[in-house]
N, C-alpha and C positions, 0 to 999 in steps of 0.2 A: 731946140733939141730935134735932132734928125730922127725920123721914123723909118724903119726898114720893113719890108714886106717879104714874106717867104713865098716863093712861087707855088702855084697849085700843084705842080709835080712833086716838089719837095714835101709839102704838107700831105699829099696823098701817100707818098712813100713812107712818111712817118706814121701815118694812121695805119697803113697796111702792116708796117713793122710791129706796132704795138698790138695789133690784133693777132698776128702770127706768133710773136714771141711770147706774149703774156697769156697764160692759160685763162680761161673764162673766170675761174674762181679767184684769180688774182686781180682782175680788172673790175669785177662786180662782187662786192662783199655781201654774199647772201649768208644768213645764219644757217649753219648746218649742224645736224646732230651727229652723233658718233658713227652711225651707219652711213650717212652721207659722206663724211670725211673718209671713212675706210673705202667706200666704193669709188671715190675719186682719186685715191692714192695709188701710185704705182709701187711705192715702198713705204713700209712702216717699221720703225725700229727704235729701240732704246739705244741711244748713242752718247758718246762723250766727244765733244768737239775738240779736235787736236790742232787745227790750224784754220785760219781765215785770211783771205786775200781779196783786196778790192781790185777791180779792173774795169774794162769796158769791152763792148762788142759793137762792131759796125754792121748795121743791117739797113738796107734801103736808104742809104745816105745819112742815117742817124747814128750818132755815137752814144750808145746807151750804157749807163753805169751798171756794173755787175759786182756781185760778191760771191766768191767761191769758198765753200766750207769743206773741210776734210774731217771725217769723224770715224772713230773706232766703234764698231757695232757690238754692244753688250748683249743684246737680245734681238734677233730678227723675228718680226711678226708678220710681214708680208713682203713679197718680192724677192729678187735675187741680188746678192751682194758680191763684191770682188773679194777674193782672198789674197792676203799679202803676208807671207811668213807665218802662216797659221792663224792669222787674225782676219776677221771679216771687217772690211772697211766700206765707207760710203762717202762719195764725193759728189757734190751737186753745186751748180752755178745758178744763181737767181738774178733776174733783172730787177733793178730797183736800187734804192739808196738806204743808207743807215739813218738818214734824216731826209726831210721833205725837200724836193728839188725838181728841176726840169731836165729835159733831154737836150743835149747839144746837137743842133742840126746845121752842118756847115759852119759858117762864121757867126751864126746867130743863136741866141738862147730861145728855144721854142717854148711856148706856153703850154706845156704838157706836164701834167702831174704824174709822177711815177710813184709806184707803191712804196711805202715805207716798210722795210723788211722787218720780220720778227727780230727781237733782241736776243741773239745767240752769242754766248761768250765762250772763248777758248777755255777749256777746262770744265765747262758746264755740262751737266747731264740733262738730256731731253728725250722725250718720246716724240719723234718727228714723223709726220705723214707728208711725203713729197709726191708731187704729180709725176706722171711719166715724162721722160725727157722729150723735148720738142725735136724737130728735125735738125736743129742746130745745137743740140745738147743742153738746152736750158730747162730748168724746172723751178718749182717753188713749193713752199709748204702749202698744203691745201687750205684755202680760205685764209691765207697769210697767218696771222697769229692764232687762228682757230686750230690749225694743225701743228702747232709747236707747244708742247707741254714741258714745262720745267719740272725736273725731278729734284726733290729736296727731302731732307729728313726733319721730322718734327716729333719730339718725344720718342725717338728711336723707331719711328714708323716712316717708311718711304711714302711721300705724298707727291701728287702731280697736279699742276694747274696750268691752263693755257692763258694766253694774253687777254682773253675775254672772261677770266675768272670762271671758266667752264660753263658760262651762261648758255642754256639751251642744249647742252651736250647730250643729255638723255631725253630730250623732248620727244614725245611720241613713242618712246621705247618701253613704257611701263615703269613702274617704280615711282619713288617720290622725291628723288634727288633734284633740287632746284639748281643752285649754282654753288660755286666755291670749290676748294680743293677736295680731291678724293684720294683714296689710297692707291698706291702703285698697282697692287694686286687687283683691286676692283676695276681699274681702267684696262689693264692687260687682259683680264678675263673677258671683259666686254668687247675688246678689240678682237680677240680670238673668236668669240661667238659671231661677231659681225663679219669677219673675214671668211668664216666657214659657211655662211649662208649662200 
């Protein structure tokens, strides 16, 4: 079996690319409470995903996979959004994969673990907290799955839960809520309070 080596320049370019392209919260998963999530978000909104497309972007010699989401904004909570035919819309492109994988560098598969993106479905409703766009137009949900809350109905009450079961969401913020789903109104009220600080 023949072994290939990536040159120092290529590996340096890839490392630089990952540092520049991926926001800090995406590369190091620190547990964040709601105030941290809101402070690190450029946009926060209750959205319905209307389209999703996979692609890639070339930066520094690396071909990095991307996923672009288009969403209809049901309720804007932080940031500015584009208006299209009277509706507010949100479009964002994240670097990463829908399943675990590496980044392609030239003709070789680099040993670089890219983030597995939050599970967002077309037609699904979410409260999303996305980072400000990078210089090349990329962003991500803050803390990956921590900033992606699925909105669903249970016993005729709108509920929300992130991919970490809301673990630590209200830590250090007073109250007694530990983990698990909360009502939509409870989360939105807490987001408004955090954004207003």
